[in-house]
N, C-alpha and C positions, 0 to 999 in steps of 0.2 A: 216274557210276561206281558199280556195286553193291559191296556189302561183300566178296563173294567175289573179285572182280577186284582190289579194293584190297589184300586180304590177299596175293594172288598177286604183285601188283606191288611191294609193299613189300620193300625190301632195304636192307642197310647200305651207304649211299653213302659212298665214300671219295675223292671228288673233286667239288668244287663250282665253279660259275661265280661270277665276281666280279660278282654282281647282287644288289642289296639286296632284302630281303623287306619289303613294306609293313607298317608297324606295326599298322595296323587288321586286316590279315589274320592276323597272328600273334596278336594279342589275341583274335580270334574263335575260332581253333582251340584256344587255351589254355583259353578259357572253355567251349567246347562239350565239350572233353575231360573236364571236371569232372562230366559225366554218367556217367562210368565208375563201376562199382559199388565200394562199400566196406562192409565189415562194420559194421553198426550206423550206417551213413551217417556214419562218423567223418571221411571225406575228409581223411586224414592227410598229404596231399602239400603240399609247399612248393616253389615253382619260382622260380629267378632266370634272367632272360633278358638276355643281354648282346649288344651290337653296338657298332659304332663305336669310339670311343677307349677305352671300358672293356674291350672285348674285346681290342683291340690291346695294352693295358697288361698284361692277364692273360697273353696269349701271349708277350709279350716277357719278362715276369718268369719264367715257367716255362722258357723257352728259356735264359735266363741261368743259372738254377739247374741245369739239366741240364748245361750246358757246364762249370760250376764243380764239378760232382759232388755238389751239395747234394741231399738227398732228404728227403721227409717220409714218415710212416707213416699209412696209412688206418686206419679203424676196424673193418674187417672183411677177411677173406681172400676174394678173388674166386673162386678155384678151390680145391676140396678138395685136401689134400696127397696125393701118390702117386695121382694120378688113375687110375682103373681102366677096363677095357674094358666096353662099347664107347665110353665117354665120351672116353677118351684118343685113340682112333682118330679120332673125329669132330673133335676139336679139332685134331689134327695135319693132317687132310685140309683143313680150312678154312684153316689157316695156310699149307699148301703152295699153295693157290690164290692167296692174297695175294702170296706171294713170287714166284710165276710171273707175276702181273700186274705186279709191280714190275720184273721182269727181273733180280732180285738174290736170291741164295739167303740163307737165314737166316744161314749161316756167313760170308757175304760182306757183313756189316754190314746185312743186310736187317731184322733185328730192331730195330736202333737207328733205322733210317730210318722204319720203321712207327711206332715210338714218337714220333719227332719229328713225324710227320704227324698222329698222334692229338692231340698237344698243340698243334697248330696248327688244330685242328678241320677238318682236311682242306680248308682254304680256305673254309669256310662263312662266310657273313656274320652268322650268329646262333649263339651258344653258349648252351645251356640247362643249368642245374644243377638236379637233383632231390634234395630233402632231406627228412628225416623226423625227428620228435622222438625223442630218444634213449630216452625212457621207453616207447615202444611196442614191440610184439613182432613175430615173424614174420608173423602174419596181416596186420598193417598194411603190412609190406614188400610182400606180394603185392598189396595195394590200390594201392600206389604203382606197381608194375609194370603193373597194369591201366590206370592213368591214362596211363602212358608209351605203352603199346601203342595205346590209343585215340587219343592225340595223333598217333602216327606214321601211323595209317590216315587220319585227317583230313588230314594233310599230303599224302598220296598223292592224295587227292581234289582238292586244290587245285593239283596239279602241282608240289608241293614234295617234297624228299627229306630223309631223316634218317639218322643213324648213332648208335645208342645206344652210350655209352662208359663202361663201369664203370671203365675205367682211370683216369678223372679222380678216383676216390675216393682215390688216393694223394697228392693235393695238397690236403688239407683246410684247412690253415692259410693257404695262399696264396689259395685260393678264398674263404675266409671274409674275409680282409682286403680283397680286391677288391670283394666283393659286400656286405659288412656282415652276413653271416650270423651270427646269435647262437650262443653256445656250446651252447645246448640242442638245436640242430639238428645232425644228422649228415649229411654229404655221402654220398649213395648213388651217383649217377652223373651224367655229363654227357651231352650230346647235340648233335651238329652238325645244323643245319637250314638249308636253302637250296635253290637250284636245281641239279639234277644236271648235271655235265659228262659228257654221254653219250659224248663222244669219248675219254674217259680209259680206258686199259686197266684201271684200278682198279675200274671199274664194268662191266666186260665179262663177268664171271663171276657165277655164283650158287652158293651152297653147297647141297649136296644135302640132302634130307630122307629120313628112314627110312620104310619102308613101314608102312602102317597096322597090319598084323598084328604088328609088332615092339613096339608100345606100347599097343595096345588089346585088352582081353579082353571079348568079347561073352558075356553070360549071359542065358538066357531068351528069346533070339530064335529064330524058326523057321528 
């Protein structure tokens, strides 16, 4: 598979098969992804990979906390307050596609159901957490994002699917307890990884992309 096709094929998978991912294959794509660029070659990423009993413990713990109404606070705000256009429209359109695939409207407990599915890693056999040292700045956050994107494209090449999940940033204490993550690291995002359930309605849609002219300005071209 070439890079262009991998980019086109990558999507946020929200339903996975109950099929384990070979550890050797996971190790390889995590290692190759470290060829992603980083300013000054700082390579600021830290990754925790969970499966089996560790993943089950985490999911059960968060499920219990949700049921009891317990909450934690993340270290950053995922979306800007009072989201403006066209960003607001794009987010609403993406949400509408998810609720339609669920067959349940947002006002009909769809939002809660999606939240529960997120915190169950959509049934994926591997849960990844991406962390970064609290002392670094926005440039290193972008480095971490490039690592994650590289990893997701490598997964596509191997027949695997992923779903990046910033929503996991709201459970920093719980994730730290399960993973042993030290205080100096900040939880940025989680990611589901496994084999896609192609029969699920949750994987039947694709979010649209804006036309090139809406975000690129060409200067000096004939």
